[in-house]
C-alpha positions in Angstrom: 8.1 -30.8 8.2 4.7 -29.2 7.5 4.7 -27.0 4.4 1.7 -24.8 3.7 1.3 -23.9 0.0 1.1 -20.3 -1.0 -2.1 -19.1 -2.7 -2.7 -16.0 -4.7 -4.7 -13.4 -2.8 -6.6 -12.4 -6.0 -7.3 -15.5 -8.0 -6.9 -18.1 -5.1 -4.8 -20.3 -7.3 -2.0 -22.3 -5.7 1.4 -20.8 -6.6 3.9 -23.1 -8.2 7.3 -23.8 -6.7 9.2 -22.1 -9.5 6.8 -19.3 -10.1 7.6 -15.6 -9.4 5.4 -13.8 -6.9 4.7 -10.3 -5.6 4.3 -9.7 -1.9 2.4 -6.6 -0.8 3.2 -5.2 2.6 3.5 -2.0 4.5 7.1 -0.7 5.2 6.3 -0.3 8.9 6.1 -4.1 9.1 9.7 -4.5 7.8 11.6 -4.9 11.1 14.4 -7.3 12.0 15.3 -10.6 10.4 12.7 -13.1 9.4 12.3 -16.4 7.6 10.9 -15.2 4.2 9.0 -18.5 3.6 7.0 -18.3 6.8 6.7 -14.5 6.6 5.2 -14.6 3.1 2.3 -16.7 4.3 1.1 -13.9 6.5 1.3 -11.3 3.7 -0.8 -10.5 0.6 0.8 -12.7 -2.1 0.0 -12.3 -5.8 0.9 -14.9 -8.5 2.8 -13.9 -11.6 -0.3 -13.3 -13.7 -2.2 -11.3 -11.1 0.7 -9.0 -10.3 0.9 -7.7 -13.9 
């Protein structure tokens, strides 16, 4: 299975497997049920340091 790594939208660093993240999205895009892993790759993701 192909797994694309998540990268921080601000610092461009690859996000670790056990690291907390923040996902920024618009509420209008929250419809239905989705696979969070694949959905997160299409959103603005911030690493733990950049989200503070």
